[in-house]
C-alpha positions in Angstrom: 0.0 0.0 0.0 1.4 3.4 -0.9 1.5 6.0 1.7 0.2 9.3 0.8 2.2 12.5 1.4 -0.5 14.7 2.7 -0.7 17.3 5.5 -2.9 16.6 8.4 -4.1 19.7 10.2 -5.9 20.1 13.5 -7.7 23.3 14.2 -7.7 24.3 17.8 -10.4 26.6 19.0 -11.3 28.1 22.3 -14.0 26.1 24.0 -17.0 27.5 25.7 -17.6 27.4 29.4 -17.0 24.0 31.0 -19.7 22.6 33.2 -18.9 19.6 35.2 -21.5 16.9 35.5 -23.6 16.6 38.7 -21.8 15.0 41.6 -23.7 11.8 41.4 -22.3 11.3 37.9 -18.7 11.7 39.1 -16.8 8.4 39.4 -20.0 6.6 38.5 -18.5 3.1 38.3 -16.6 3.5 41.5 -19.8 4.6 43.3 -21.4 1.3 42.3 -18.9 -0.6 44.6 -20.7 1.0 47.5 -18.8 -0.6 50.4 -15.5 0.3 48.8 -16.9 3.8 48.0 -17.8 4.4 51.6 -14.4 3.2 52.8 -12.7 5.6 50.4 -14.8 8.5 51.5 -13.9 7.7 55.1 -10.2 7.6 54.1 -10.3 10.9 52.2 -12.4 12.6 54.9 -15.2 13.6 52.6 -16.7 12.9 49.2 -15.3 16.1 47.6 -11.7 15.2 48.6 -12.2 11.7 47.1 -13.6 13.1 43.9 -10.6 15.5 43.5 -8.1 12.7 44.1 -6.0 11.2 41.3 -6.5 7.7 42.7 -10.3 8.0 42.4 -9.9 8.2 38.6 -7.7 5.2 38.6 -10.1 3.2 40.8 -13.0 4.2 38.6 -11.1 2.7 35.6 -10.4 -0.4 37.7 -14.0 -0.9 38.6 -15.1 -0.4 34.9 -12.5 -2.9 33.8 -10.1 -0.5 31.9 -7.3 -1.2 34.4 -6.4 -4.3 36.5 -5.8 -4.2 40.2 -2.1 -5.0 39.5 -1.9 -2.0 37.2 -3.3 0.3 39.8 -0.9 -1.1 42.4 2.0 -0.5 40.0 0.9 3.1 39.4 0.7 3.8 43.1 4.2 2.3 43.6 5.8 4.2 40.7 4.0 7.5 40.5 5.4 10.4 42.6 1.9 11.8 43.0 1.3 9.1 45.6 4.6 9.2 47.4 3.3 10.8 50.6 0.5 8.3 51.1 1.9 5.3 49.1 1.8 2.7 51.9 -1.7 3.6 53.1 -3.1 3.6 49.5 -1.5 0.3 48.7 -3.0 -1.3 51.8 -6.4 0.3 51.0 -6.5 -0.8 47.3 -5.3 -4.3 48.2 -7.9 -4.7 50.9 -11.0 -3.3 49.1 -13.4 -5.5 47.3 -14.3 -4.5 43.7 
């Protein structure tokens, strides 16, 4: 197959005002694991802090099946974002049932 020599352009435009979804839509799949959700809220102190956390996005992907538990554990071990709470998060993620 011959490759074509053509220019691909992407136009970047300013977007309008961003409106986040209602809170009950945030981390939807993670919320479905209600016992784990409640433990995570307790760990973070409140729901807002959990929703702002980087780990919540990773765990939401885990519950949906986009990541494995081993991948999440690897991310926690390797990512500097989690350095201050690494051991606690590893224990929590390992213990929780998904």
